[in-house]
GULUM-331174 format. One line per 2 residues: their letters; for each residue z, y, x of C-alpha. Coordinates in Angstrom, 1 decimal. Layout:
REM residues N
a> Z,Y,X | ...
REM end
This chain:
REM residues 519
xx> 29.5,87.6,64.2 | 26.5,85.4,64.1
xx> 24.4,86.3,60.7 | 22.7,83.8,58.8
xx> 18.7,84.0,58.4 | 18.7,85.1,54.9
xx> 21.3,88.1,55.4 | 19.5,89.1,58.6
xx> 15.6,88.8,57.6 | 15.6,89.4,53.8
xx> 18.6,91.8,53.4 | 18.9,95.5,54.1
xx> 18.2,94.9,57.9 | 14.7,94.3,56.8
xx> 13.6,97.4,58.2 | 12.6,99.2,61.6
xx> 15.3,100.4,64.0 | 14.1,103.8,64.0
xx> 14.8,104.2,60.5 | 18.3,103.4,61.2
xx> 18.5,106.0,64.1 | 16.9,108.7,62.1
xx> 19.5,108.0,59.4 | 22.3,108.3,62.0
xx> 20.7,111.8,63.1 | 20.8,113.1,59.4
xx> 24.3,111.9,59.1 | 25.4,113.8,62.5
xx> 23.7,117.2,61.1 | 25.1,116.8,57.6
xx> 21.4,116.1,56.0 | 21.9,112.5,55.3
xx> 22.8,113.2,51.5 | 20.2,115.9,51.0
xx> 17.6,114.9,48.3 | 14.2,114.3,49.6
xx> 11.0,113.1,48.0 | 8.8,110.5,49.8
xx> 5.3,109.8,48.8 | 3.9,106.4,49.5
xx> 0.1,106.3,49.3 | -2.8,104.6,51.2
xx> -5.5,106.8,53.0 | -8.5,104.3,53.1
xx> -9.8,101.6,51.0 | -10.2,98.0,52.5
xx> -13.3,97.8,54.7 | -14.5,94.2,55.3
xx> -17.2,95.0,57.7 | -20.3,93.9,55.5
xx> -18.7,95.0,52.4 | -16.4,97.6,50.9
xx> -13.9,98.4,48.3 | -14.1,101.4,46.1
xx> -10.8,100.9,44.4 | -7.7,98.9,44.7
xx> -5.2,97.3,42.5 | -1.6,97.9,42.7
xx> 0.9,95.2,43.1 | 4.2,94.3,44.4
xx> 6.5,96.7,42.8 | 8.7,94.1,40.7
xx> 9.5,92.4,43.9 | 10.4,95.5,45.7
xx> 12.7,96.9,42.9 | 14.2,93.3,42.7
xx> 14.9,93.6,46.8 | 16.2,97.2,46.4
xx> 18.9,96.1,43.7 | 20.3,93.4,45.9
xx> 20.2,95.1,49.4 | 22.9,96.9,50.9
xx> 24.8,97.2,54.2 | 27.3,94.0,54.0
xx> 30.2,94.0,56.6 | 28.1,91.1,58.6
xx> 25.4,94.0,58.8 | 27.6,96.6,60.0
xx> 29.2,94.3,62.5 | 25.5,93.6,64.1
xx> 24.8,97.4,64.0 | 28.2,98.0,65.7
xx> 27.0,95.7,68.3 | 24.2,97.6,69.5
xx> 24.4,99.9,72.8 | 22.3,102.8,74.2
xx> 21.0,102.6,77.5 | 24.3,103.5,79.4
xx> 25.7,100.7,77.4 | 27.6,103.0,74.8
xx> 27.5,102.5,71.1 | 24.3,103.4,69.6
xx> 26.1,103.5,66.0 | 28.9,105.7,65.8
xx> 32.1,104.5,63.7 | 31.9,107.0,61.3
xx> 28.1,106.6,60.3 | 28.8,103.1,59.9
xx> 31.7,103.6,57.8 | 29.2,106.0,55.7
xx> 26.8,102.9,55.5 | 29.3,100.3,54.5
xx> 30.4,102.8,51.8 | 26.8,104.2,50.7
xx> 24.4,102.0,52.2 | 22.7,100.8,49.0
xx> 19.8,102.1,47.0 | 21.6,103.0,43.8
xx> 21.1,106.9,44.2 | 17.5,106.3,44.5
xx> 14.9,107.2,42.0 | 11.4,105.7,42.0
xx> 8.4,106.9,39.9 | 5.4,105.0,40.4
xx> 1.8,103.7,39.2 | 2.6,100.5,37.5
xx> 1.4,97.3,38.7 | -1.8,96.1,37.7
xx> -3.3,99.5,37.7 | -6.4,100.5,39.5
xx> -5.6,103.1,42.2 | -7.3,105.3,44.6
xx> -7.0,106.7,48.1 | -4.5,109.6,48.8
xx> -2.7,109.3,45.3 | 0.9,108.7,45.1
xx> 1.5,105.2,44.0 | 5.1,105.2,44.4
xx> 7.4,108.6,44.7 | 11.0,108.3,45.9
xx> 13.5,110.4,45.4 | 17.2,110.4,46.7
xx> 19.5,110.7,49.7 | 17.6,111.4,52.7
xx> 19.3,108.9,54.8 | 18.6,105.9,52.4
xx> 15.2,106.8,51.4 | 14.5,106.9,55.1
xx> 15.9,103.5,55.5 | 13.8,102.2,52.5
xx> 10.5,102.8,54.2 | 9.8,100.0,55.9
xx> 10.8,97.6,53.3 | 9.0,99.5,50.6
xx> 5.7,99.6,52.8 | 6.0,95.9,53.4
xx> 6.4,94.9,49.9 | 3.6,97.2,48.2
xx> 0.8,97.4,50.9 | 0.3,93.6,51.2
xx> 0.3,92.8,47.7 | -1.9,95.7,46.9
xx> -4.2,94.7,49.6 | -4.6,90.9,48.0
xx> -4.6,91.8,44.4 | -7.8,94.1,45.5
xx> -9.4,91.3,47.0 | -8.9,88.9,44.3
xx> -10.2,91.4,41.8 | -13.6,91.7,43.8
xx> -13.9,88.1,44.2 | -13.2,87.7,40.4
xx> -16.0,90.1,39.8 | -18.3,88.3,41.9
xx> -17.7,85.0,40.1 | -18.7,86.5,36.9
xx> -15.7,85.4,35.1 | -15.5,82.1,36.3
xx> -12.1,80.3,37.1 | -10.8,81.4,40.4
xx> -8.3,79.2,42.3 | -6.2,80.7,45.0
xx> -5.9,77.9,47.8 | -4.3,80.0,50.6
xx> -0.9,79.1,51.2 | -1.6,76.8,54.2
xx> -3.4,80.0,56.0 | -1.3,82.5,55.1
xx> 1.2,84.2,57.3 | 4.7,82.4,56.7
xx> 6.3,83.1,53.6 | 4.1,85.9,53.0
xx> 1.9,83.3,51.0 | 4.0,83.6,48.2
xx> 3.4,87.3,47.9 | 0.1,86.6,48.1
xx> -0.2,84.3,45.7 | 1.4,86.5,43.2
xx> -0.8,89.4,44.3 | -3.9,87.3,43.7
xx> -2.9,86.5,40.1 | -2.3,89.8,39.3
xx> -5.6,90.8,40.9 | -7.9,87.8,38.9
xx> -7.2,84.8,40.2 | -6.8,82.4,37.3
xx> -4.4,80.0,38.9 | -2.8,79.3,42.5
xx> -2.1,75.8,44.3 | 1.4,77.2,45.2
xx> 3.8,75.4,43.4 | 6.7,77.5,43.7
xx> 5.0,80.6,42.7 | 3.3,78.9,39.9
xx> 6.7,77.7,38.6 | 8.3,81.2,38.9
xx> 5.6,83.0,37.3 | 4.7,80.8,34.5
xx> 1.4,79.3,35.5 | 0.6,75.7,36.2
xx> -0.4,75.1,39.7 | -4.0,73.8,40.3
xx> -5.6,71.5,43.0 | -7.4,68.2,43.7
xx> -7.0,66.3,46.6 | -7.7,66.2,50.3
xx> -10.0,64.2,52.8 | -7.7,62.5,54.0
xx> -7.2,60.4,50.8 | -10.2,58.9,51.0
xx> -9.7,58.6,55.0 | -6.6,56.5,54.3
xx> -8.4,53.9,52.2 | -11.3,54.0,54.6
xx> -9.0,53.0,57.6 | -7.4,50.5,55.7
xx> -10.6,48.6,55.2 | -11.6,49.9,51.7
xx> -13.6,52.9,51.2 | -14.6,55.9,49.2
xx> -15.1,54.3,45.8 | -11.6,52.6,46.2
xx> -9.9,55.9,47.2 | -11.5,57.6,43.8
xx> -10.5,54.4,41.8 | -7.1,54.9,43.0
xx> -7.0,58.6,42.0 | -8.2,57.9,38.7
xx> -5.8,55.3,38.1 | -3.0,57.5,38.7
xx> -4.6,60.6,37.1 | -6.9,59.2,34.3
xx> -6.7,62.5,32.4 | -7.0,65.1,35.6
xx> -9.4,63.2,37.6 | -11.6,65.8,39.9
xx> -13.1,64.1,42.7 | -13.8,65.6,46.2
xx> -16.9,64.0,47.0 | -18.1,65.2,50.4
xx> -16.1,63.2,52.8 | -19.1,60.8,53.8
xx> -22.4,62.0,52.3 | -22.2,64.0,49.3
xx> -25.1,63.2,47.4 | -25.8,59.6,48.9
xx> -22.1,58.2,48.4 | -19.7,61.1,47.2
xx> -21.5,62.1,43.6 | -22.8,58.3,42.9
xx> -19.5,56.8,43.6 | -17.5,59.8,41.3
xx> -20.0,58.8,38.6 | -19.4,55.2,38.8
xx> -15.2,56.2,38.6 | -16.1,58.7,35.5
xx> -18.0,55.8,33.9 | -15.1,53.6,34.1
xx> -13.1,56.4,32.8 | -15.1,57.1,30.0
xx> -14.8,53.2,29.1 | -11.0,53.4,28.9
xx> -11.3,56.6,26.8 | -10.7,59.1,29.3
xx> -12.3,62.7,30.1 | -13.0,63.1,33.6
xx> -12.6,66.8,35.0 | -15.3,67.0,37.5
xx> -15.9,67.0,41.4 | -15.2,69.4,44.1
xx> -17.7,70.2,47.1 | -16.2,71.6,50.2
xx> -19.1,71.8,52.8 | -22.7,72.1,53.2
xx> -25.1,74.3,51.2 | -22.9,74.8,48.3
xx> -25.7,76.3,46.3 | -28.0,73.3,46.7
xx> -25.5,70.8,46.6 | -24.2,72.3,43.2
xx> -27.7,72.0,41.5 | -28.4,68.4,42.9
xx> -24.9,67.2,41.6 | -25.3,69.0,38.3
xx> -28.6,66.9,37.8 | -26.9,63.8,38.8
xx> -23.9,64.4,36.5 | -26.1,65.3,33.7
xx> -28.4,62.4,33.9 | -25.4,60.1,33.8
xx> -23.8,61.9,30.6 | -21.4,64.3,32.3
xx> -23.0,67.5,31.6 | -19.5,68.8,30.7
xx> -17.7,68.4,34.1 | -16.4,71.0,36.3
xx> -17.9,71.7,39.8 | -15.5,73.3,42.1
xx> -16.9,75.1,45.2 | -14.7,75.6,48.2
xx> -14.7,76.4,52.0 | -14.6,79.9,53.4
xx> -15.6,81.8,50.2 | -15.2,85.4,49.4
xx> -16.9,87.8,47.1 | -20.3,88.3,49.1
xx> -20.6,84.3,49.8 | -19.7,84.0,46.0
xx> -22.2,86.5,45.0 | -25.0,84.8,47.2
xx> -24.2,81.2,46.0 | -24.9,82.2,42.3
xx> -28.2,84.4,43.2 | -29.3,81.1,44.9
xx> -28.5,79.0,42.0 | -30.3,81.4,39.6
xx> -33.3,81.3,41.8 | -33.3,77.3,42.5
xx> -32.0,75.7,39.4 | -34.9,76.0,37.3
xx> -37.3,74.4,39.8 | -35.0,71.5,39.5
xx> -35.1,71.5,35.4 | -31.7,73.1,35.2
xx> -30.7,75.9,33.2 | -29.2,78.5,35.7
xx> -26.8,80.0,33.4 | -25.5,76.4,32.0
xx> -24.7,75.6,35.8 | -22.8,78.6,36.7
xx> -20.6,78.4,33.6 | -19.6,74.9,34.7
xx> -18.5,76.2,38.2 | -14.9,77.0,39.5
xx> -14.3,78.9,43.0 | -11.4,77.9,45.0
xx> -10.7,80.7,47.5 | -8.4,80.1,50.5
xx> -8.4,81.6,53.8 | -10.5,84.6,52.9
xx> -8.3,85.8,50.2 | -4.9,85.1,51.1
xx> -5.5,87.1,54.7 | -7.8,89.5,53.1
xx> -10.2,88.8,56.0 | -11.9,91.6,57.4
xx> -9.5,94.0,56.4 | -6.3,92.4,57.0
xx> -4.0,95.3,56.6 | -3.8,98.1,54.0
xx> -3.1,101.6,55.7 | -0.3,102.5,53.2
xx> 2.0,105.2,54.6 | 5.4,106.9,53.3
xx> 5.4,110.6,53.9 | 8.2,113.3,53.3
xx> 6.6,115.9,51.2 | 9.7,118.0,49.7
xx> 13.5,118.5,50.1 | 15.7,120.0,47.5
xx> 18.0,122.8,47.6 | 21.5,122.7,46.1
xx> 20.2,125.0,43.0 | 17.5,122.2,42.2
xx> 14.4,123.8,43.7 | 12.0,121.6,45.7
xx> 11.0,123.0,49.1 | 7.6,121.6,50.1
xx> 7.3,119.9,53.4 | 4.2,119.5,55.5
xx> 2.7,117.5,58.6 | -0.3,118.8,60.2
xx> -2.6,116.1,61.6 | -5.4,116.5,63.9
xx> -7.6,115.0,61.5 | -7.5,117.0,58.4
xx> -7.6,114.1,56.0 | -4.5,112.7,57.2
xx> -2.7,116.0,56.4 | -0.5,114.8,53.4
xx> -0.4,116.7,50.1 | 3.1,118.3,50.0
xx> 5.6,119.2,47.4 | 6.9,117.6,44.1
xx> 4.2,116.7,42.3 | 2.6,114.6,39.3
xx> -0.6,112.5,39.1 | -3.0,112.6,36.2
xx> -6.2,110.6,35.6 | -8.8,112.4,33.8
xx> -11.7,110.3,31.4 | -14.8,112.0,30.8
xx> -16.8,112.3,27.6 | -18.2,108.5,28.1
xx> -14.4,107.5,28.2 | -14.8,106.9,31.8
xx> -12.1,107.6,34.7 | -14.0,110.3,36.5
xx> -11.0,111.7,38.8 | -7.2,111.3,39.8
xx> -5.8,114.8,39.9 | -2.5,115.7,41.8
xx> -0.8,118.8,40.5 | 2.6,120.4,41.0
xx> 5.1,119.0,39.0 | 5.4,122.1,36.7
xx> 1.6,121.8,36.1 | 0.6,120.3,32.7
xx> -3.4,119.8,32.9 | -3.0,119.1,29.1
xx> -2.3,122.6,28.4 | -5.2,124.3,30.6
xx> -8.3,125.5,29.0 | -10.4,124.7,32.3
xx> -9.5,122.3,35.1 | -10.5,123.7,38.9
xx> -10.3,120.3,40.8 | -10.4,121.2,44.5
xx> -11.1,118.7,47.2 | -7.9,117.6,49.3
xx> -9.6,118.5,52.6 | -13.0,120.6,52.5
xx> -12.7,123.9,51.5 | -16.2,124.6,49.8
xx> -16.0,121.4,47.4 | -14.6,121.9,44.0
xx> -15.5,121.0,40.3 | -14.6,123.1,37.2
xx> -14.1,121.0,34.2 | -13.6,122.4,30.8
xx> -11.3,120.7,28.5 | -14.7,119.8,26.4
xx> -16.0,117.7,29.1 | -12.7,115.9,29.1
xx> -11.7,113.0,26.3 | -8.5,112.2,28.0
xx> -5.8,113.1,30.5 | -3.2,110.5,31.4
xx> -0.2,110.8,33.3 | 0.0,107.8,35.9
xx> 3.3,108.0,36.9 | 6.5,106.5,35.2
xx> 10.4,106.2,36.2 | 10.7,102.5,37.6
xx> 14.1,102.4,39.3 | 17.1,104.4,38.5
xx> 20.8,103.8,39.2 | 20.6,101.0,41.2
xx> 18.4,98.7,38.8 | 15.0,98.4,37.4
xx> 14.6,101.1,34.9 | 11.6,99.2,32.9
xx> 11.1,95.6,31.8 | 8.6,93.9,34.4
xx> 5.5,92.7,32.3 | 4.5,89.4,32.6
xx> 1.4,88.7,35.4 | -0.7,88.1,32.2
xx> -0.2,91.6,31.1 | -0.9,93.1,34.5
xx> -4.2,91.5,34.3 | -5.0,92.7,31.2
xx> -4.1,96.2,32.4 | -6.1,95.7,35.4
xx> -9.1,94.5,33.4 | -9.0,97.8,31.0
xx> -8.7,100.0,33.9 | -12.2,98.3,35.3
xx> -13.6,98.5,32.1 | -13.2,102.4,32.3
xx> -14.2,102.8,35.9 | -17.9,103.9,36.6
xx> -19.7,100.6,37.7 | -20.8,102.3,40.9
xx> -17.5,102.5,42.2 | -17.0,98.8,41.6
xx> -19.8,98.0,43.7 | -19.1,95.0,46.2
xx> -21.2,96.8,48.8 | -21.4,100.5,49.4
xx> -19.4,101.6,46.4 | -19.7,105.4,45.1
xx> -16.8,107.7,46.1 | -14.2,108.1,43.5
xx> -13.1,111.7,43.1 | -9.5,112.3,43.9
xx> -8.6,116.1,43.5 | -5.9,118.7,44.1
xx> -5.2,121.5,41.3 | -5.6,124.9,42.1
xx> -2.1,125.6,42.7 | -1.6,122.5,44.9
xx> -4.6,123.5,46.8 | -3.1,127.0,47.5
xx> 0.1,125.6,48.4 | -1.4,123.2,50.9
xx> -3.2,125.9,52.5 | -0.2,128.5,52.8
xx> 2.0,125.7,54.2 | -0.8,125.0,57.1
xx> -1.1,128.7,57.7 | 2.5,128.8,57.9
xx> 3.0,126.0,60.4 | 0.1,126.9,62.5
xx> 1.2,130.4,62.8 | 4.7,129.2,64.1
xx> 3.3,127.6,67.1 | 4.3,129.1,70.2
x> 1.4,130.1,72.4
REM end
């Protein structure tokens, strides 16, 4: 049977083949209904080459949970799996396993605890904790990582760009350069991370934001090709959009043609009782052109118009443009702060692709299996690189704030540990034996649990907040994060620690695993 594209690409088969073959193995050995726990976390912050991130912004959860609620093995999916064969031509998936999937191949028995979207998160801290039948929890891995890793990556990039822009409006312009329909997830993540608006019309509509944009060089080129010119093109745009007139002024010559023609059209609009929005600069020395364009607009009485800057911007470029404006604007009789406050930044390719760090290294690791009596058996994976050895067991995640009300550490603890009841905390480095901190409760202002139940019984277990609320949460977390961790270049390392009990459990499992190796 031929599957339609939505069923095949966006449904339960949005996974990797090896997830299905492992699930059949669990079924064959009677392990498929064994309750398992998987932790999703990322190991390293994005590194863009010339600059690095010191934190991430969690994103993608709502879209994952919506997908989970709808995904299941439908008859067409089962028939496709039935058609797969092994190297010898025998059926790869056996009838009894396929029957199991047809009856139980859904995520209704999965429970997910997670750090909510919009929260600032850190490396090696479980962002998403999945518990449920081993077979279906295994099948979930690929889609979970796909939904969460990318949006977290883009939300992080957007947050850094927002910080570099000093609060000025950020427009996400990346849909044309995005990887297929990933541009929708990227636009949503950018809004969570701090972009004020996106040019993506569909996502804007779904999320309740007005889409933003200007016009392309091609509009001016059309009028030029037909024997008109830039001024005629600008007048046409102003005629159709008299109250939303923002003109791209660098098609011919920014300062000799574009800005003067824009000013003529703005004067005509003003005489007709309309207020022009501003201009957009998309090439050249954006700092210098901003200064010169501002002088010309100010002289013509348009000091309140916006100047939109675009063209391969990222957080470092924006930071450099603003530094150049602060240095050069006074030489031309302009107040730098006033000019900065009228700037808007249109950021496209470098945001939607997270250029320089195009993937977040999020992983999904088995950390525990549950016995019939409810006890959790911790699971360990030994890596040749000690930092890649996951932290085992059924755990909780806490955030500790110091007396300055600043986040000082995220702490992984065993589920039965309540850090709020301890007189003194011993915080161990996850890998290095000789590194630890001792924190008395007197040095702590707050201990916050980070994980909350978000999915149970086949549906979301919470009301997803609107993007505006997620942005407020992100900013609240950043306000309590040390400025050194937020640095755009060489950020300070945020502490992620283990409790003494979890540390001892991890070391005992490592010793036990290594001791079982046959030599």
